[in-house]
ROKETOR-853985 format. One record per residue (C-alpha): residue number from 1; residue in one letter; x negated, y negated, z negated. Coordinates in pm, 1 decimal. Example, Ala and Ser with C-alpha at 12.3 -4.5 7.8 and 13.67 -1.06 7.14 Angstrom:
# ROKETOR-853985
 num residu        u        v        w
   1      A  -1230.0    450.0   -780.0
   2      S  -1367.0    106.0   -714.0
***
This chain:
# ROKETOR-853985
 num residu        u        v        w
   1      X -12202.6  -8671.3 -10251.3
   2      X -12065.5  -8324.3 -10186.7
   3      X -12239.1  -8173.7 -10488.8
   4      X -12114.0  -8455.7 -10708.8
   5      X -11758.0  -8424.2 -10575.0
   6      X -11759.6  -8050.6 -10628.2
   7      X -11867.3  -8092.6 -10988.7
   8      X -11558.5  -8305.6 -11057.5
   9      X -11308.2  -8050.0 -10931.3
  10      X -11167.6  -7935.6 -11263.5
  11      X -11061.6  -8283.6 -11376.2
  12      X -10798.7  -8323.9 -11107.8
  13      X -10647.2  -7981.1 -11168.3
  14      X -10564.4  -8071.1 -11527.3
  15      X -10424.8  -8413.3 -11441.3
  16      X -10228.2  -8292.7 -11141.2
  17      X -10023.7  -8074.1 -11373.3
  18      X  -9908.9  -8375.3 -11570.1
  19      X  -9638.2  -8439.7 -11312.0
  20      X  -9429.1  -8184.4 -11126.6
  21      X  -9449.8  -8219.4 -10750.7
  22      X  -9111.9  -8234.4 -10579.0
  23      X  -9066.0  -8032.1 -10259.9
  24      X  -9106.4  -8206.2  -9925.8
  25      X  -8789.4  -8342.1  -9768.0
  26      X  -8761.2  -8185.7  -9424.5
  27      X  -8450.1  -8372.8  -9318.4
  28      X  -8489.1  -8639.8  -9047.0
  29      X  -8345.9  -8989.5  -9089.5
  30      X  -7971.5  -9006.7  -9039.4
  31      X  -7884.0  -9146.5  -8695.6
  32      X  -7748.3  -9499.4  -8681.7
  33      X  -7376.4  -9546.3  -8647.7
  34      X  -7375.1  -9717.2  -8310.7
  35      X  -7003.4  -9783.0  -8330.7
  36      X  -7035.9  -9992.7  -8646.2
  37      X  -6912.4 -10341.5  -8566.8
  38      X  -6745.6 -10416.1  -8900.2
  39      X  -6835.9 -10745.4  -9059.4
  40      X  -6926.5 -10764.0  -9425.3
  41      X  -6786.6 -11007.6  -9676.4
  42      X  -6896.5 -11365.5  -9600.9
  43      X  -7197.0 -11487.5  -9793.9
  44      X  -7173.7 -11772.2 -10045.0
  45      X  -7470.7 -11991.1  -9957.6
  46      X  -7597.2 -12240.8 -10215.1
  47      X  -7872.1 -12500.7 -10199.2
  48      X  -8205.1 -12373.7 -10334.2
  49      X  -8450.8 -12605.3 -10160.3
  50      X  -8801.8 -12664.3 -10282.8
  51      X  -9040.0 -12955.1 -10233.7
  52      X  -9199.9 -12766.6  -9946.2
  53      X  -8878.7 -12631.9  -9796.1
  54      X  -8591.6 -12863.6  -9893.7
  55      X  -8340.1 -12713.9  -9648.3
  56      X  -8346.8 -12364.5  -9796.6
  57      X  -8018.7 -12206.4  -9897.8
  58      X  -7977.4 -11886.2 -10099.8
  59      X  -7717.6 -11613.2 -10132.0
  60      X  -7678.5 -11263.5 -10274.4
  61      X  -7554.4 -10957.3 -10087.9
  62      X  -7428.9 -10638.3 -10252.7
  63      X  -7521.8 -10310.4 -10080.0
  64      X  -7498.7  -9942.1 -10175.7
  65      X  -7799.7  -9790.2 -10347.9
  66      X  -7735.5  -9486.0 -10129.2
  67      X  -7599.5  -9578.9  -9787.9
  68      X  -7470.1  -9221.7  -9749.5
  69      X  -7234.9  -9298.0 -10040.8
  70      X  -7115.3  -9654.6  -9977.7
  71      X  -6871.8  -9652.1 -10271.1
  72      X  -7133.0  -9538.3 -10519.4
  73      X  -7374.5  -9745.9 -10725.9
  74      X  -7432.1 -10095.1 -10587.4
  75      X  -7747.4 -10307.7 -10589.2
  76      X  -7809.3 -10664.8 -10475.3
  77      X  -8033.2 -10827.0 -10216.1
  78      X  -8153.2 -11186.3 -10252.4
  79      X  -8129.8 -11380.8  -9924.1
  80      X  -8245.8 -11720.8  -9805.1
  81      X  -8185.9 -11918.7  -9489.5
  82      X  -8266.1 -12235.4  -9304.8
  83      X  -7956.6 -12302.5  -9090.5
  84      X  -7978.8 -12389.5  -8723.1
  85      X  -7932.5 -12751.8  -8623.9
  86      X  -7914.3 -12723.0  -8245.3
  87      X  -7574.9 -12746.4  -8076.7
  88      X  -7620.2 -12394.7  -7940.8
  89      X  -7740.5 -12123.8  -8177.8
  90      X  -7934.3 -11813.3  -8084.6
  91      X  -7808.8 -11642.5  -8399.9
  92      X  -8000.4 -11503.2  -8698.0
  93      X  -8377.8 -11455.7  -8700.3
  94      X  -8470.4 -11225.7  -8989.4
  95      X  -8828.2 -11260.8  -9115.5
  96      X  -9038.4 -11033.1  -9334.2
  97      X  -9392.7 -11085.0  -9478.1
  98      X  -9486.2 -10718.8  -9514.2
  99      X  -9595.9 -10519.3  -9812.8
 100      X  -9389.5 -10313.9  -9866.2
 101      X  -9299.6 -10520.0 -10167.5
 102      X  -9337.2 -10869.5 -10025.5
 103      X  -9077.1 -11135.2 -10101.9
 104      X  -8939.8 -11306.5  -9793.0
 105      X  -8741.1 -11588.1  -9950.5
 106      X  -9005.0 -11858.1  -9904.3
 107      X  -9113.4 -11715.7  -9568.0
 108      X  -8787.7 -11836.6  -9412.9
 109      X  -8877.3 -12193.7  -9503.9
 110      X  -9233.4 -12152.2  -9382.1
 111      X  -9132.2 -12010.2  -9043.9
 112      X  -8872.2 -12283.2  -8996.8
 113      X  -9134.5 -12550.6  -9065.4
 114      X  -9416.8 -12388.2  -8865.1
 115      X  -9229.9 -12310.8  -8542.5
 116      X  -9185.2 -12595.0  -8293.3
 117      X  -8880.4 -12790.2  -8415.5
 118      X  -8688.0 -12733.4  -8092.6
 119      X  -8729.1 -12357.3  -8133.0
 120      X  -8659.8 -12338.2  -8506.0
 121      X  -8345.3 -12547.5  -8459.4
 122      X  -8188.5 -12273.1  -8246.8
 123      X  -8192.9 -12007.2  -8520.1
 124      X  -8052.2 -11937.9  -8860.8
 125      X  -8382.9 -11823.3  -9009.9
 126      X  -8310.2 -11558.3  -9271.6
 127      X  -8549.4 -11444.8  -9542.4
 128      X  -8476.6 -11163.7  -9785.8
 129      X  -8618.6 -10977.9 -10081.3
 130      X  -8592.6 -10610.0  -9983.0
 131      X  -8441.2 -10367.5 -10231.1
 132      X  -8642.8 -10355.4 -10550.4
 133      X  -8826.6 -10681.2 -10478.2
 134      X  -8827.0 -11018.7 -10653.0
 135      X  -8479.0 -11160.7 -10703.9
 136      X  -8304.5 -10851.2 -10572.0
 137      X  -8170.7 -10617.7 -10842.4
 138      X  -8289.4 -10393.9 -10983.0
 139      X  -8641.9 -10534.6 -10946.8
 140      X  -8908.0 -10273.7 -11016.9
 141      X  -9197.8 -10310.9 -11258.5
 142      X  -9320.9  -9965.8 -11348.7
 143      X  -9620.4 -10049.5 -11567.1
 144      X  -9693.7 -10417.2 -11635.4
 145      X -10050.7 -10353.4 -11756.0
 146      X -10160.0 -10132.9 -11464.8
 147      X -10409.3 -10388.5 -11330.7
 148      X -10521.6 -10531.1 -11663.7
 149      X -10896.4 -10589.8 -11660.6
 150      X -11142.9 -10438.8 -11703.3
 151      X -11050.1 -10123.8 -11509.2
 152      X -11282.6  -9825.7 -11468.3
 153      X -11534.9  -9853.3 -11186.4
 154      X -11345.7  -9752.1 -10872.4
 155      X -11632.9  -9534.9 -10745.8
 156      X -11592.4  -9206.5 -10938.7
 157      X -11961.1  -9131.0 -10971.0
 158      X -11915.4  -8929.6 -11292.3
 159      X -11646.6  -8690.3 -11416.7
 160      X -11553.9  -8943.6 -11682.4
 161      X -11489.2  -9216.5 -11425.4
 162      X -11279.9  -8989.0 -11207.0
 163      X -11081.5  -8874.4 -11508.8
 164      X -11020.8  -9233.6 -11622.2
 165      X -10900.7  -9341.6 -11277.1
 166      X -10680.4  -9035.6 -11237.8
 167      X -10526.3  -9098.6 -11580.0
 168      X -10434.7  -9450.8 -11469.9
 169      X -10257.9  -9342.5 -11151.4
 170      X -10079.5  -9048.8 -11314.4
 171      X  -9959.1  -9279.1 -11592.0
 172      X  -9827.8  -9522.4 -11332.7
 173      X  -9639.1  -9249.9 -11145.0
 174      X  -9495.2  -9118.2 -11471.8
 175      X  -9383.7  -9468.3 -11575.9
 176      X  -9201.3  -9517.0 -11246.0
 177      X  -9034.8  -9176.1 -11283.7
 178      X  -8927.1  -9257.9 -11638.1
 179      X  -8792.8  -9606.9 -11575.5
 180      X  -8644.5  -9571.3 -11226.6
 181      X  -8558.3  -9204.6 -11175.5
 182      X  -8220.9  -9284.5 -11016.3
 183      X  -8360.1  -9557.7 -10790.4
 184      X  -8681.8  -9409.7 -10649.9
 185      X  -8512.1  -9164.3 -10407.7
 186      X  -8353.5  -9465.5 -10234.8
 187      X  -8660.6  -9688.0 -10198.8
 188      X  -8792.7  -9624.7  -9850.3
 189      X  -8814.4  -9795.7  -9512.7
 190      X  -8499.2  -9637.2  -9368.7
 191      X  -8291.4  -9755.9  -9665.3
 192      X  -8436.7 -10106.8  -9625.2
 193      X  -8348.0 -10096.2  -9255.6
 194      X  -7988.6 -10009.5  -9339.3
 195      X  -7989.3 -10306.1  -9576.0
 196      X  -8101.2 -10523.0  -9284.2
 197      X  -7802.9 -10409.3  -9083.9
 198      X  -7578.7 -10487.9  -9379.6
 199      X  -7730.1 -10838.2  -9371.6
 200      X  -7645.9 -10857.1  -9001.7
 201      X  -7284.7 -10763.7  -9069.1
 202      X  -7258.3 -11012.2  -9356.7
 203      X  -7375.7 -11284.8  -9118.1
 204      X  -7104.1 -11190.0  -8869.8
 205      X  -7364.8 -11134.2  -8598.9
 206      X  -7340.4 -10875.2  -8324.6
 207      X  -7719.6 -10883.8  -8284.3
 208      X  -8019.3 -11015.4  -8472.5
 209      X  -8366.3 -11129.3  -8377.6
 210      X  -8654.3 -11024.8  -8599.7
 211      X  -9006.7 -11148.9  -8675.3
 212      X  -9227.3 -10949.1  -8911.4
 213      X  -9587.5 -10937.2  -9026.6
 214      X  -9794.7 -10632.1  -9125.5
 215      X  -9569.3 -10365.2  -9287.3
 216      X  -9289.5 -10585.1  -9156.7
 217      X  -9384.5 -10462.7  -8808.1
 218      X  -9306.4 -10105.2  -8909.6
 219      X  -8985.3 -10219.8  -9076.9
 220      X  -8886.2 -10393.8  -8752.7
 221      X  -8980.8 -10096.7  -8535.0
 222      X  -8772.4  -9862.3  -8751.2
 223      X  -8477.6 -10102.0  -8737.8
 224      X  -8510.4 -10110.0  -8360.1
 225      X  -8515.4  -9729.9  -8350.2
 226      X  -8203.4  -9686.4  -8562.2
 227      X  -8014.4  -9987.4  -8426.8
 228      X  -8148.8 -10064.5  -8077.0
 229      X  -7817.6 -10209.5  -7963.4
 230      X  -7838.1 -10467.6  -8246.2
 231      X  -8175.1 -10614.1  -8140.7
 232      X  -8184.5 -10938.9  -7947.1
 233      X  -8554.7 -11024.3  -7980.9
 234      X  -8830.9 -10847.1  -8170.2
 235      X  -9167.7 -11013.3  -8248.1
 236      X  -9424.3 -10814.8  -8447.8
 237      X  -9749.8 -10966.2  -8577.7
 238      X -10042.8 -10754.1  -8706.9
 239      X  -9908.1 -10416.6  -8615.7
 240      X  -9902.3 -10106.7  -8834.4
 241      X  -9991.2  -9782.8  -8656.5
 242      X  -9659.3  -9597.9  -8685.4
 243      X  -9823.8  -9261.7  -8618.1
 244      X -10045.3  -9284.7  -8928.4
 245      X  -9802.8  -9370.9  -9208.1
 246      X  -9930.8  -9382.2  -9465.7
 247      X -10227.1  -9166.8  -9574.3
 248      X -10411.8  -9180.1  -9243.0
 249      X -10351.6  -9553.8  -9200.6
 250      X -10512.6  -9621.0  -9538.1
 251      X -10821.9  -9416.7  -9451.7
 252      X -10857.5  -9611.4  -9125.7
 253      X -10833.7  -9935.6  -9321.5
 254      X -11142.6  -9841.5  -9520.0
 255      X -11367.7  -9850.9  -9214.0
 256      X -11209.4 -10170.9  -9080.8
 257      X -11242.4 -10353.5  -9413.1
 258      X -11604.7 -10250.5  -9440.5
 259      X -11669.0 -10406.3  -9099.2
 260      X -11483.2 -10718.9  -9202.1
 261      X -11678.1 -10747.0  -9526.7
 262      X -12000.4 -10722.4  -9330.3
 263      X -11874.9 -10999.2  -9101.0
 264      X -11835.4 -11214.6  -9412.6
 265      X -12186.6 -11126.9  -9531.5
 266      X -12328.1 -11211.8  -9187.0
 267      X -12150.1 -11548.6  -9207.6
 268      X -12312.1 -11608.4  -9547.1
 269      X -12651.3 -11527.1  -9395.1
 270      X -12594.3 -11777.3  -9114.4
 271      X -12539.9 -12043.9  -9378.2
 272      X -12843.9 -11969.4  -9591.3
 273      X -12910.2 -12341.8  -9619.5
 274      X -12597.4 -12367.1  -9832.6
 275      X -12585.3 -12037.2 -10018.0
 276      X -12957.1 -11943.9 -10046.3
 277      X -12884.8 -11570.3 -10029.3
 278      X -13107.1 -11491.5  -9729.2
 279      X -13089.1 -11509.8  -9352.2
 280      X -13078.1 -11133.2  -9298.3
 281      X -12724.5 -10987.7  -9341.2
 282      X -12874.2 -10664.9  -9475.5
 283      X -13049.6 -10858.3  -9752.2
 284      X -12727.5 -11042.8  -9834.6
 285      X -12541.9 -10711.5  -9846.5
 286      X -12798.9 -10567.9 -10086.4
 287      X -12748.5 -10867.6 -10314.1
 288      X -12370.9 -10821.1 -10305.9
 289      X -12401.8 -10457.1 -10413.6
 290      X -12657.5 -10556.9 -10676.8
 291      X -12396.9 -10799.4 -10812.4
 292      X -12143.8 -10516.3 -10812.8
 293      X -12379.7 -10289.2 -11005.5
 294      X -12450.6 -10560.0 -11262.2
 295      X -12080.5 -10625.3 -11316.5
 296      X -12012.4 -10253.2 -11353.6
 297      X -12262.7 -10258.4 -11639.9
 298      X -12154.1 -10591.0 -11792.3
 299      X -11824.7 -10742.6 -11669.4
 300      X -11822.3 -11119.5 -11627.6
 301      X -11653.2 -11286.4 -11926.1
 302      X -11501.6 -10949.0 -12013.7
 303      X -11273.4 -10983.3 -11712.9
 304      X -11447.5 -10910.4 -11380.5
 305      X -11603.4 -10567.3 -11354.3
 306      X -11687.7 -10373.4 -11039.3
 307      X -11323.9 -10297.2 -10951.5
 308      X -11214.0 -10655.7 -11012.0
 309      X -11501.8 -10776.9 -10794.2
 310      X -11369.9 -10564.5 -10507.9
 311      X -11020.9 -10704.0 -10568.0
 312      X -11162.5 -11057.4 -10552.9
 313      X -11346.2 -11014.1 -10224.2
 314      X -11080.7 -10806.0 -10050.4
 315      X -10868.0 -11112.9  -9958.3
 316      X -11165.3 -11229.7  -9751.9
 317      X -11095.7 -10933.8  -9527.6
 318      X -10745.6 -11064.1  -9466.9
 319      X -10828.2 -11429.9  -9412.0
 320      X -11159.8 -11602.1  -9345.7
 321      X -11031.0 -11925.9  -9496.0
 322      X -11130.7 -11772.3  -9830.8
 323      X -11492.8 -11719.5  -9725.3
 324      X -11634.4 -12053.6  -9849.4
 325      X -11484.3 -12002.4 -10195.7
 326      X -11605.0 -11642.1 -10216.6
 327      X -11953.4 -11729.9 -10092.1
 328      X -11984.9 -12007.6 -10348.0
 329      X -11891.2 -11770.2 -10631.6
 330      X -12125.7 -11501.8 -10497.8
 331      X -12417.7 -11746.6 -10475.4
 332      X -12360.3 -11889.2 -10822.5
 333      X -12374.9 -11544.1 -10976.9
 334      X -12657.7 -11399.8 -10763.6
 335      X -12880.9 -11707.9 -10770.4
 336      X -12812.1 -11864.7 -11108.0
 337      X -12640.9 -11600.3 -11321.2
 338      X -12337.1 -11828.5 -11341.6
 339      X -12023.8 -11612.3 -11359.0
 340      X -11771.1 -11893.9 -11402.0
 341      X -11698.6 -11947.7 -11029.0
 342      X -11659.8 -11570.9 -10985.4
 343      X -11406.7 -11547.9 -11266.8
 344      X -11225.9 -11849.3 -11122.9
 345      X -11210.6 -11679.1 -10781.3
 346      X -11073.8 -11363.5 -10944.8
 347      X -10804.0 -11561.9 -11123.3
 348      X -10706.4 -11735.0 -10800.6
 349      X -10723.5 -11449.1 -10550.8
 350      X -10696.4 -11121.1 -10735.7
 351      X -10540.0 -11142.5 -11082.0
 352      X -10202.5 -10968.5 -11075.6
 353      X  -9905.5 -11157.6 -11219.2
 354      X  -9547.6 -11037.8 -11275.7
 355      X  -9460.1 -11082.5 -10908.2
 356      X  -9769.5 -10883.4 -10816.6
 357      X  -9674.8 -10598.3 -11048.8
 358      X  -9327.8 -10594.9 -10896.1
 359      X  -9471.7 -10596.2 -10545.9
 360      X  -9708.4 -10309.7 -10623.8
 361      X  -9430.5 -10105.1 -10781.6
 362      X  -9220.5 -10137.8 -10466.6
 363      X  -9525.5 -10078.5 -10246.3
 364      X  -9589.5  -9743.5 -10408.5
 365      X  -9222.3  -9649.2 -10425.7
 366      X  -9170.1  -9707.2 -10053.2
 367      X  -9496.2  -9567.6  -9921.9
 368      X  -9487.2  -9262.7 -10148.7
 369      X  -9130.8  -9182.3 -10036.6
 370      X  -9168.4  -9268.2  -9667.7
 371      X  -9404.4  -8993.5  -9558.4
 372      X  -9602.3  -8688.8  -9663.5
 373      X  -9907.8  -8737.6  -9887.7
 374      X -10160.4  -8474.4  -9994.5
 375      X -10064.4  -8326.5 -10330.4
 376      X -10402.0  -8158.4 -10384.0
 377      X -10654.2  -8401.8 -10531.5
 378      X -10938.3  -8207.3 -10372.1
 379      X -10818.5  -8339.8 -10033.7
 380      X -10827.4  -8700.6 -10155.2
 381      X -11172.1  -8650.0 -10303.2
 382      X -11312.4  -8495.6  -9987.0
 383      X -11164.6  -8753.7  -9749.7
 384      X -11256.8  -9055.8  -9957.0
 385      X -11613.9  -8949.7 -10029.3
 386      X -11653.8  -8895.5  -9654.7
 387      X -11519.1  -9244.2  -9581.7
 388      X -11723.2  -9398.0  -9863.7
 389      X -12043.9  -9265.1  -9712.8
 390      X -11988.0  -9491.5  -9411.5
 391      X -11762.1  -9761.0  -9557.3
 392      X -11839.5  -9820.9  -9926.2
 393      X -11684.6 -10165.7  -9968.2
 394      X -11327.4 -10072.0 -10056.9
 395      X -11278.6  -9700.9  -9989.6
 396      X -11236.0  -9589.4 -10348.5
 397      X -11056.3  -9907.5 -10453.5
 398      X -10804.5  -9839.3 -10177.8
 399      X -10781.1  -9473.0 -10274.4
 400      X -10685.5  -9549.0 -10634.2
 401      X -10439.3  -9813.8 -10515.8
 402      X -10252.5  -9545.7 -10322.0
 403      X -10327.7  -9244.4 -10540.1
 404      X  -9995.9  -9248.3 -10733.0
 405      X  -9851.5  -9093.4 -10417.9
 406      X -10037.9  -8769.7 -10495.2
 407      X  -9829.6  -8741.5 -10811.4
 408      X  -9508.0  -8911.8 -10702.3
 409      X  -9188.1  -8768.9 -10855.9
 410      X  -8967.2  -8781.1 -10544.9
 411      X  -8969.2  -8566.4 -10233.2
 412      X  -9139.5  -8694.0  -9921.2
 413      X  -8941.3  -8795.5  -9616.3
 414      X  -9046.8  -8759.4  -9256.7
 415      X  -9186.1  -9069.4  -9085.8
 416      X  -8962.4  -9219.6  -8821.3
 417      X  -9059.7  -9168.3  -8458.8
 418      X  -9030.1  -9529.6  -8344.7
 419      X  -9076.5  -9462.2  -7971.9
 420      X  -8806.3  -9658.2  -7794.4
 421      X  -8688.5  -9713.4  -7438.9
 422      X  -8358.3  -9877.8  -7532.1
 423      X  -8486.0 -10221.0  -7637.8
 424      X  -8506.4 -10555.0  -7463.2
 425      X  -8868.5 -10658.0  -7398.5
 426      X  -9052.1 -10712.4  -7725.7
 427      X  -9361.8 -10909.9  -7825.9
 428      X  -9658.1 -10769.3  -8019.4
 429      X  -9934.4 -10997.7  -8152.4
 430      X -10266.7 -10872.9  -8286.1
 431      X -10622.9 -10973.1  -8371.7
 432      X -10877.6 -10731.0  -8231.7
 433      X -11080.0 -10717.4  -8556.1
 434      X -10792.4 -10712.6  -8804.6
 435      X -10886.7 -10493.5  -9102.7
 436      X -10550.6 -10438.2  -9271.8
 437      X -10379.7 -10320.3  -8951.4
 438      X -10655.9 -10213.7  -8711.7
 439      X -10619.1 -10298.2  -8343.4
 440      X -10562.1  -9940.2  -8226.5
 441      X -10225.2  -9938.8  -8404.2
 442      X -10099.1 -10226.8  -8191.7
 443      X -10203.2 -10045.0  -7874.4
 444      X -10019.9  -9734.7  -7996.5
 445      X  -9696.6  -9922.7  -8063.9
 446      X  -9733.0 -10104.5  -7729.9
 447      X  -9718.7  -9765.1  -7557.9
 448      X  -9428.8  -9644.5  -7774.0
 449      X  -9204.9  -9946.6  -7709.0
 450      X  -9126.4  -9943.7  -7339.3
 451      X  -9136.1 -10290.1  -7187.8
 452      X  -9325.5 -10444.4  -7479.1
 453      X  -9602.3 -10699.6  -7427.6
 454      X  -9921.4 -10717.4  -7634.2
 455      X -10098.7 -11049.2  -7690.1
 456      X -10437.5 -11029.8  -7863.5
 457      X -10657.4 -11276.3  -8044.3
 458      X -10992.0 -11172.2  -7899.2
 459      X -11257.4 -11130.1  -8167.5
 460      X -11026.7 -11253.8  -8442.1
 461      X -11029.7 -11081.6  -8779.0
 462      X -10750.6 -11250.9  -8968.9
 463      X -10437.3 -11060.4  -9063.0
 464      X -10137.0 -11261.2  -8945.5
 465      X -10234.1 -11446.5  -8629.5
 466      X  -9930.1 -11657.8  -8549.7
 467      X  -9822.2 -11972.4  -8732.9
 468      X -10165.0 -11974.3  -8899.5
 469      X -10376.1 -12204.1  -8685.3
 470      X -10413.8 -12043.7  -8341.3
 471      X -10221.7 -12268.4  -8100.1
 472      X -10253.5 -12020.1  -7813.6
 473      X -10094.1 -11735.3  -8011.9
 474      X  -9827.0 -11974.7  -8137.1
 475      X  -9733.9 -12072.7  -7781.0
 476      X  -9664.9 -11710.0  -7691.6
 477      X  -9445.4 -11664.1  -7999.1
 478      X  -9256.4 -11990.0  -7942.0
 479      X  -9195.2 -11918.0  -7572.8
 480      X  -9058.3 -11574.7  -7654.5
 481      X  -8826.3 -11699.8  -7927.7
 482      X  -8713.2 -11994.8  -7716.2
 483      X  -8594.0 -11804.9  -7409.1
 484      X  -8751.1 -11458.8  -7402.7
 485      X  -9054.3 -11560.0  -7194.2
 486      X  -9329.9 -11298.1  -7204.5
 487      X  -9674.8 -11272.6  -7044.9
 488      X  -9694.4 -11063.4  -6730.0
 489      X -10011.0 -10867.4  -6785.8
 490      X -10100.7 -10510.0  -6712.1
 491      X -10292.6 -10238.0  -6889.7
 492      X -10377.5 -10218.0  -7256.9
 493      X -10308.4 -10587.3  -7324.4
 494      X -10097.6 -10846.5  -7146.3
 495      X -10262.4 -11171.0  -7259.8
 496      X -10558.1 -11281.6  -7470.0
 497      X -10626.9 -11589.6  -7679.2
 498      X -10962.5 -11706.5  -7815.6
 499      X -11006.2 -11683.0  -8189.5
 500      X -11031.7 -11999.5  -8398.8
 501      X -11382.0 -12103.8  -8510.4
 502      X -11526.5 -11968.0  -8832.3
 503      X -11477.4 -12179.8  -9143.0
 504      X -11750.0 -12417.4  -9247.3
 505      X -11936.1 -12373.9  -9576.6
 506      X -11762.9 -12523.0  -9877.0
 507      X -11505.7 -12686.4  -9653.1
 508      X -11217.1 -12496.4  -9802.1
 509      X -10900.5 -12537.2  -9598.9
 510      X -10900.6 -12882.1  -9444.2
 511      X -10672.7 -12997.2  -9165.8
 512      X -10315.2 -12911.7  -9072.6
 513      X -10390.5 -12581.6  -8898.4
 514      X -10613.7 -12454.4  -9179.1
 515      X -10366.4 -12563.0  -9445.9
 516      X -10089.8 -12379.5  -9263.4
 517      X -10309.2 -12070.5  -9241.9
 518      X -10374.3 -12082.2  -9615.2
 519      X -10002.6 -12118.5  -9684.0
 520      X  -9913.3 -11824.0  -9465.3
 521      X -10173.3 -11597.7  -9619.7
 522      X -10053.7 -11695.9  -9963.4
 523      X  -9708.1 -11575.4  -9860.8
 524      X  -9836.9 -11256.7  -9700.5
 525      X -10071.3 -11177.3  -9986.9
 526      X -10325.5 -10896.7  -9979.3
 527      X -10260.2 -10526.2  -9935.0
 528      X  -9965.2 -10631.9  -9719.5
***
């Protein structure tokens, strides 16, 4: 691998010069104005209910593009809410599905319906599209064809493949710079946090409670750092390691997703009677990579090549409810040469629509601005070949997903030190085998937030462990939101819950708990 990587060195030098690197931003985040008690203009809520969430209301909030210049250019944030119905309200509960780039409008309805009714009734549950996302304006879409199939093989085994992949990511970064030059410097987590406090003021609330998944845990931790006096309750599910944002966190994901993919392959082997792919996980794994090699040579129906195959199976690392569908498609192709179920799985789980392009554009804009990324492609090549040697499943796919940050047109900011001893007790929830946000990150944040409690799903691998089918985890969340009750443990974790059973072959998502899990993971999406 080293000889091959060294032979590709000249390609990156040429492409790196296609964009001019901006200097690093050495200034720390501006401190929160702790004296700010001013209320914003009242929101005009209108009915926007859906069949699933009929009580939803929607509103729009205007905020400054640059919070340092409040009278400058204005942008809008799309908000949703499910109002409280209890006689006594506990105030707003803001919810976020992660990303960055995830829309939270429907999440408000989901959380209101999934929490115990007596708990949900006590809150105004507030969803929002962060700046740049969905119905907020402007909504980013840098390059609508960025994920059009068939993409080059993600594994850059030849100079031509590396050059083709680098051209894609440089073109994406250039398109963002061309279309949104005035907006990109203001798309970052700290700016989104200041938007959250503007939402608080517009609601007329002295304090807010907050519940976030995935990247939403980092968003919540940064809000708590800048506005600790505004936090009533803080619940964080599937915790980002705040000390690794974002380059290091993505490298750590590669190893965790490889483990999770192998857990899926072992599950397939245990159900050989259904899938006929072998009883030895190593044999099943060989067949999966043989399928990948075949698709790299001849994409299925001109749509699913090697990179699209990785995209299709990656959601299985987030949620095991997808395993029966993925295994069925895998078996049809490997056993019978039938690509139709595989293409169908790609269309359902991986094809990127307009909302997906918007989400990815905001994802890159925020992550590339939030923290320092290597500008020298030789560093990316070295680190990712090293990870690939041990974790081949998604290392290079993940690298290209994040690679625009090597060529991003804005300066880097410094990550926020989220350590905090000024908060009320907070609740962290985590699966021990989560791939998207590995367990060690939750332990790290547990130590950084004094007085926090960590509840784990022991042996669980799903990303998003509350309101998705684990009654034990849900009880901890509901008790905390109801009256602040927290487990009284000691050490690395404070309480543990057993993981739900594995899915059954070809069962799909049957039953209330499984259906709720599928709904949640549809809202969270992948890469969140």
